[in-house]
N, C-alpha and C positions, 0 to 999 in steps of 0.2 A: 592531430587531436585520434583516439578512437570511441565511438559512443556508439554506441548500443538501445538501442529503442525497442522496446515493448510493448503489446496493452495484455496489460491484466486485470482482474477485477479481483475485487477489497469484500469485507463482509466487520459488521462493527457488531457487539453481546459489548451488553452493560452489567456489572456485578457487583458488587459489596464489596465496600474498600478492608480486606482483611491485610494479615501480612499472609503471604503463602498462595494466594488466592494467583498470581501470574503464573508464579511455581505450577500452579493443581493443575491448570487448564493446558500449558504449553507440553508439561508432559503428558498430561490424559489425549494429544492427539498428536503428539510424537511417538506413543507408543503406539497407536494405531495405523502411524506412517503416513503422519499429516507434516510434508516440506514448505515449510514457511517461507518463501521472497521478500516479503518483511513483514517490520509486525511497531504497531505502537502502542502505547496506552498513557489516557492525559485522564485527571481526574474530573469528576463531572458533578461538584461541588461537596462537602466535605464529605462523603462516608458510601462514593458510587469512584467506579473509572469502567472507562468505554477501555476499551483493548478493541484497533482493526490489526484485521488480521487480511495478507494476502497472500492467498494459496498456491504452489504452481499448480495443482486439481484443483478444483473449487468442488469438482462430487466429492471429492473425498473430502475434502472438509464437507462438506453441507452435513454427506454420512455421519463419521464425525460426530458433529455438534449433535444432534440424536441422539448421540450412542449418548454421550456421554450427558447430554440431558445441559445444552446450552442450545440456547436461544440465540440464534444468530438472524444477520440482517443485509440483505446482499442476493446474489451482487451488483458492485457498484462498478461501476470504470475506467479506470484509472490509465496510467499509464507510467511506469517504472523504465525511468533510465539510469545506466549503467556506463566507466567508465570514467581516463585516466581524468586527475585532475588536474588541471592547473586554472592558472585565474581565467576565469569570462565560461567555462570551460560550458553556461548552463545560457548565456546568452542569447547565442543562435536558436536554442529553441525556444524561448521566454518571445525571440523575435518572431519566429513562423508562426507561431501561433499570434500572436500580434495581431500581427497580419492578417491572418487569419482572422479574425475577431474572435479566440475560442477565449473566457475569459476560466484561469484556473486559479481556482475560489481556494482550494487548500495546497499544499503543498508542504515534506518535507526531506532534509538530508545529510547525509555524511559521511566523513570521508571514511578510511581505513590509513594513516596516518600513513602510507605504502606508494600512492600517489595513484588510486582508482579512489570516486567516489559511486555513491548510489543515490539518486530519486525520484520519488514516487510525488505523481503529478494529479488530482486530481479535475478531474473532470466536470462538469454535470455532463448529462444524460445527453439531454436535446444537442451539444455541442461534440461528445466526442467525434461523432463520426467525421463530420469537418477537423477533427486536433489531428484524427488518425492523418489524413489526408496532405495536415499540416504538413505533420512531419516525414511523411512521405514513410511510411508503416503498408 
């Protein structure tokens, strides 16, 4: 099973929850050349949405956010895992983190339906270097 784990960083912003807001945010960043490795949007009450952005280039995202008027919080550390999807694909990663006493306080994953997956692990800053060492980065 081929798995690639890499260090990444994320930013988040919270906006009014209105039709088309995700489109506006994503299209403005795309026009500036921001490539996102991952993206999530979750409700934060009845009228707000929090976007979490995992850019390929953190400096470009910071500049783009300033240019389009979005306030972003970050960068925050995370791990991005991509690989071949098979039963138990993530167990060894979590086992290594568990043995290193690293708490994964949030995660999100998806398969492409063709045999590959992507998975983001949110790691607290004070545990990040230990997490990186545990997964041999």
